C-alpha positions as CSV (number, residue, x, y, z in Angstrom):
1,M,0.0,0.0,0.0
2,S,1.4,3.4,-0.9
3,S,2.4,6.0,1.7
4,K,-0.2,8.4,0.3
5,K,-3.0,6.0,1.3
6,L,-1.6,5.8,4.8
7,S,-1.2,9.5,5.3
8,R,-4.9,10.4,5.7
9,P,-5.8,7.9,8.5
10,C,-2.5,8.6,10.3
11,L,-3.3,12.3,10.2
12,V,-6.7,11.6,11.7
13,C,-5.0,9.5,14.4
14,W,-2.7,12.3,15.4
15,V,-5.5,14.8,15.5
16,V,-7.5,12.4,17.8
17,V,-4.4,11.9,20.0
18,F,-3.8,15.7,20.2
19,L,-7.4,16.4,21.2
20,F,-7.4,13.7,23.8
21,C,-4.2,15.0,25.4
22,N,-5.5,18.5,25.2
23,Q,-8.7,17.7,26.9
24,S,-7.2,15.4,29.5
25,V,-5.3,18.1,31.4
26,H,-8.3,19.1,33.5
27,S,-9.6,15.6,33.7
28,Q,-6.3,14.6,35.4
29,L,-7.3,16.9,38.3
30,E,-9.4,14.9,40.6
31,V,-11.4,15.5,43.8
32,G,-9.9,13.2,46.4
33,F,-6.6,12.9,44.4
34,Y,-4.7,12.0,47.6
35,R,-7.2,9.6,49.1
36,S,-4.9,6.6,48.6
37,S,-1.4,8.2,48.5
38,C,-1.8,10.7,51.4
39,K,-5.3,10.5,52.8
40,M,-4.6,13.2,55.5
41,A,-3.3,15.7,53.0
42,E,-6.3,18.2,53.0
43,F,-6.7,17.9,56.8
44,I,-3.1,18.7,57.3
45,V,-3.3,21.8,55.1
46,K,-6.5,22.9,56.8
47,S,-4.8,22.5,60.2
48,A,-1.8,24.6,59.1
49,V,-4.2,27.3,57.8
50,R,-6.1,27.3,61.1
51,D,-2.9,27.7,63.1
52,G,-1.8,30.6,60.9
53,F,-5.2,32.2,61.1
54,N,-5.2,32.0,64.9
55,K,-1.9,33.9,65.0
56,D,-2.8,36.4,62.4
57,R,-6.4,36.7,61.1
58,G,-5.2,38.6,58.0
59,V,-3.2,35.6,56.7
60,A,-6.4,34.1,55.2
61,A,-6.7,37.0,52.8
62,G,-3.1,36.7,52.1
63,L,-3.4,33.0,51.0
64,V,-6.4,33.7,48.8
65,R,-4.5,36.5,47.1
66,M,-1.4,34.4,46.8
67,H,-3.4,31.7,45.0
68,F,-4.8,34.3,42.5
69,H,-1.3,35.8,41.9
70,D,0.0,32.3,41.3
71,C,-2.7,31.1,38.9
72,F,-2.7,34.3,36.8
73,V,1.1,34.0,36.1
74,R,2.1,30.7,34.4
75,G,-1.0,28.9,35.8
76,C,-1.5,27.3,39.2
77,D,2.0,25.8,39.4
78,A,3.2,27.3,42.7
79,S,5.7,29.5,40.8
80,V,4.8,32.3,43.1
81,L,6.3,30.4,46.1
82,L,9.8,30.1,44.6
83,D,12.6,32.3,46.1
84,S,14.8,34.5,43.9
85,T,18.3,33.3,43.3
86,T,21.5,35.1,42.5
87,S,20.8,34.6,38.8
88,N,17.0,35.0,38.8
89,K,14.5,37.5,40.2
90,A,11.4,35.4,41.0
91,E,7.7,36.3,40.9
92,K,7.4,36.9,44.7
93,D,9.9,39.8,44.3
94,S,7.9,41.7,41.7
95,P,6.6,45.1,42.9
96,A,3.1,43.6,42.6
97,N,4.0,40.9,45.2
98,N,6.7,42.4,47.4
99,P,6.1,43.4,50.2
100,S,2.4,42.8,50.0
101,L,2.1,39.0,49.5
102,R,1.9,37.1,52.8
103,G,1.2,33.7,54.1
104,F,4.3,31.9,52.9
105,E,5.0,30.6,56.3
106,V,1.7,28.8,56.4
107,I,2.5,27.0,53.1
108,D,6.0,26.1,54.5
109,N,4.4,24.7,57.7
110,A,1.9,22.6,55.7
111,K,4.6,21.3,53.4
112,A,6.8,20.3,56.3
113,R,4.0,18.4,58.0
114,L,3.1,16.7,54.7
115,E,6.7,15.7,54.0
116,T,6.8,14.0,57.4
117,E,3.4,12.3,56.7
118,C,3.9,11.3,53.1
119,K,7.2,12.4,51.6
120,G,7.3,13.6,48.0
121,I,3.6,13.1,47.4
122,V,1.7,16.4,47.7
123,S,2.6,19.3,45.4
124,C,3.0,22.9,46.6
125,A,0.5,23.9,43.9
126,D,-2.1,21.7,45.5
127,I,-1.2,22.9,49.0
128,L,-1.8,26.5,47.9
129,A,-5.1,25.6,46.2
130,F,-6.3,23.8,49.4
131,A,-5.1,26.7,51.6
132,A,-7.0,29.3,49.6
133,R,-10.2,27.3,49.9
134,D,-9.7,26.8,53.6
135,S,-9.0,30.5,54.0
136,I,-12.3,31.4,52.4
137,E,-14.1,28.9,54.5
138,I,-12.5,30.0,57.8
139,T,-13.5,33.6,57.1
140,G,-17.2,32.7,56.6
141,G,-17.3,32.0,52.8
142,F,-18.5,28.8,51.3
143,G,-16.2,25.8,51.0
144,Y,-15.8,23.9,47.8
145,D,-14.2,20.8,46.4
146,V,-10.7,21.3,45.1
147,P,-9.8,18.9,42.3
148,A,-6.1,18.1,42.9
149,G,-3.2,16.6,41.0
150,R,-1.4,19.8,40.1
151,R,2.4,19.6,39.8
152,D,4.9,22.3,40.6
153,G,6.6,24.5,38.0
154,T,10.3,25.1,37.8
155,V,10.3,28.6,36.4
156,S,9.4,31.8,38.2
157,L,10.1,35.2,36.6
158,A,9.3,38.6,38.1
159,S,9.2,40.0,34.6
160,E,6.1,38.1,33.9
161,V,4.0,39.4,36.8
162,L,3.0,42.9,35.7
163,T,2.0,41.7,32.3
164,N,-0.4,39.2,33.7
165,L,-1.9,40.6,36.9
166,P,-4.4,43.5,36.8
167,P,-3.1,46.5,38.6
168,P,-5.3,48.6,41.0
169,T,-5.5,51.4,38.4
170,F,-7.3,49.3,35.7
171,N,-10.7,50.5,34.4
172,V,-13.6,48.2,33.8
173,D,-12.7,47.5,30.1
174,Q,-9.1,46.7,31.0
175,L,-10.2,44.4,33.8
176,T,-12.7,42.6,31.5
177,Q,-10.0,42.0,28.9
178,N,-7.4,40.9,31.5
179,F,-9.9,38.3,32.9
180,A,-11.0,37.3,29.4
181,N,-7.4,36.5,28.6
182,K,-7.6,33.9,31.3
183,G,-10.9,32.5,30.2
184,F,-13.2,34.3,32.6
185,S,-16.5,36.1,31.7
186,Q,-17.1,39.7,32.8
187,E,-19.5,38.4,35.5
188,E,-16.8,36.1,36.8
189,M,-14.5,39.0,36.9
190,V,-16.9,41.0,39.1
191,T,-17.4,37.9,41.3
192,L,-13.7,37.3,41.8
193,S,-13.1,41.0,42.5
194,G,-15.2,40.4,45.6
195,G,-12.1,38.7,47.1
196,H,-11.2,42.2,48.1
197,T,-13.8,41.9,50.9
198,I,-11.0,40.5,53.1
199,G,-7.5,41.7,53.6
200,R,-5.6,45.0,53.5
201,S,-3.8,47.3,51.0
202,H,-0.7,49.3,51.2
203,C,-1.2,53.0,50.9
204,T,0.9,53.2,47.7
205,S,-1.8,51.2,45.8
206,F,-4.4,53.9,46.0
207,S,-2.7,57.1,47.3
208,N,-3.0,58.6,43.8
209,R,-6.8,58.8,44.4
210,L,-6.1,61.0,47.5
211,Y,-3.3,63.3,46.5
212,N,-2.5,63.1,42.8
213,F,-5.6,62.1,40.9
214,N,-5.3,64.2,37.7
215,G,-4.3,67.6,36.4
216,T,-7.7,69.1,37.4
217,T,-8.1,67.7,40.9
218,S,-5.9,66.2,43.5
219,Q,-8.6,63.9,45.0
220,D,-10.8,61.5,43.0
221,P,-14.2,63.2,43.1
222,I,-16.0,59.9,43.0
223,L,-14.5,58.8,46.3
224,D,-16.8,59.4,49.3
225,A,-15.5,62.5,51.1
226,T,-15.7,61.1,54.6
227,Y,-14.0,57.9,53.6
228,A,-11.3,59.9,51.8
229,T,-10.6,61.9,54.9
230,S,-10.2,58.7,56.9
231,L,-7.8,57.3,54.3
232,K,-5.7,60.5,54.4
233,Q,-5.3,60.1,58.2
234,M,-4.0,56.6,57.8
235,C,-2.0,57.4,54.7
236,P,-0.3,60.8,55.1
237,Q,0.8,62.5,51.8
238,G,4.4,61.8,50.8
239,S,4.8,58.9,53.3
240,T,7.1,56.2,52.0
241,D,6.6,53.9,55.0
242,P,6.0,50.4,53.5
243,S,4.2,49.3,56.7
244,L,1.3,51.6,56.3
245,V,-1.8,49.6,55.4
246,V,-5.6,50.0,55.5
247,P,-8.4,47.4,55.5
248,M,-9.9,46.7,52.0
249,N,-13.4,46.5,53.6
250,P,-13.3,48.4,56.9
251,G,-16.7,47.1,58.2
252,S,-15.6,43.4,58.2
253,P,-12.0,43.1,57.0
254,A,-11.6,39.4,58.1
255,T,-15.0,38.2,56.9
256,T,-15.8,36.8,53.5
257,D,-19.1,38.7,52.8
258,A,-20.8,41.1,50.4
259,G,-19.4,44.1,52.2
260,Y,-17.1,44.9,49.3
261,Y,-20.1,45.5,47.0
262,L,-21.9,47.6,49.5
263,D,-18.7,49.7,49.8
264,I,-18.6,50.2,46.0
265,L,-22.3,51.4,46.0
266,A,-21.4,53.9,48.7
267,N,-18.4,55.1,46.6
268,R,-16.0,53.5,49.1
269,G,-14.3,51.2,46.7
270,L,-10.6,51.5,47.7
271,F,-9.0,50.9,44.3
272,T,-9.8,52.5,41.0
273,S,-10.3,48.9,39.8
274,D,-13.0,48.4,42.5
275,Q,-15.0,51.6,42.0
276,T,-14.8,51.3,38.2
277,L,-17.3,48.4,38.4
278,L,-20.1,51.0,38.6
279,T,-19.1,52.7,35.4
280,N,-20.5,49.9,33.2
281,A,-24.1,49.0,33.1
282,A,-23.5,45.2,33.1
283,T,-20.9,45.2,35.9
284,A,-22.9,47.7,37.9
285,T,-25.9,45.3,37.7
286,Q,-23.7,42.5,39.1
287,V,-22.5,44.7,41.9
288,N,-26.1,45.5,42.9
289,I,-27.1,41.8,42.7
290,N,-24.1,40.7,44.8
291,A,-24.7,43.5,47.4
292,R,-28.3,42.4,47.9
293,N,-27.7,38.7,48.0
294,S,-24.5,37.7,50.0
295,M,-25.3,34.0,49.8
296,L,-25.6,34.1,46.0
297,W,-22.3,35.8,45.7
298,K,-20.6,33.3,48.0
299,R,-21.8,30.5,45.8
300,K,-20.6,32.2,42.7
301,F,-17.3,33.1,44.3
302,A,-16.7,29.4,45.3
303,A,-17.4,28.3,41.8
304,A,-15.1,31.0,40.3
305,M,-12.3,30.1,42.7
306,Q,-12.6,26.4,41.8
307,K,-12.4,27.4,38.1
308,M,-9.4,29.6,38.7
309,G,-7.6,26.7,40.4
310,K,-7.6,24.8,37.1
311,L,-5.8,27.6,35.1
312,D,-3.0,26.2,33.0
313,V,-2.1,23.4,35.5
314,L,0.8,21.0,35.1
315,T,-0.3,17.4,35.5
316,G,1.0,13.9,34.8
317,N,4.7,13.9,34.3
318,A,5.0,17.7,33.7
319,G,6.8,19.7,36.4
320,E,7.8,18.1,39.7
321,I,6.7,17.7,43.3
322,R,9.0,20.1,45.2
323,A,10.5,18.9,48.4
324,D,10.7,22.5,49.5
325,C,8.1,25.0,48.1
326,R,10.7,27.7,47.9
327,V,13.2,26.0,45.7
328,I,13.1,23.6,42.7
329,N,14.4,20.1,43.3
330,S,18.1,19.8,42.6
């Protein structure tokens, strides 16, 4: 038989193989992935999160944010946990992450316990995904199943962070496009923005709205005047103190609730990227819906977080299982 007659069926075979491999990435993530290899894995992570939260209630928000900052850069591969080396500046040392990212010690603690319990089995990427879920749950949000089986990446570049993460200065169109690039709808973008209902911000992330808004006015005219006065007291003009922080949602900074959306409706969204959600009819509708129905938002948030945890994951034989979440295996 001639090679020409073989070429068509072989081409079809390769297409089928490619499609199967392409579709199998997410299917390799599985709820209960460690049920046989390390059955206490999720319990151990939850215990480490609880210990960290009892020492510092703000660490929960830090872990949720860390998971987001990991997944939006190179996918959920724990690249955000890698330390910089003499020859490479890692993601965690990008201005978007340093000094604001926190919670690394919780991941280290969980990893150390897991290495004692079942050495070389549980990836740092899965630990971070579990920890984010547990942080939402411990602060009053809805828990959700976390399909596991992620493997750890071996590359972490600070230069990739700012091109992937949305800065606090983005408007609604920029936010919509940024999230669309990662496969999220505009509604999911508004839903995930609600993660700002817990945690804190450094003054440098929003001080332009207080003192240097534009050529016409120094203060953002949309910002509630009383709130702006309060922010100025906590963030004096010209201060370069990196320790100055304010709560994202002053009313309930350690509770996963719909307070974030109520703040936006009262023109107390801290970032430009928060308040901008009212400038678009569709996103403003979502803000109103979420503000009125906290339980609905919590369900949507849990679903969106579960989806985010599947972004560009490494599975199978890709990547590695790090022995130490801060360094790649030698």
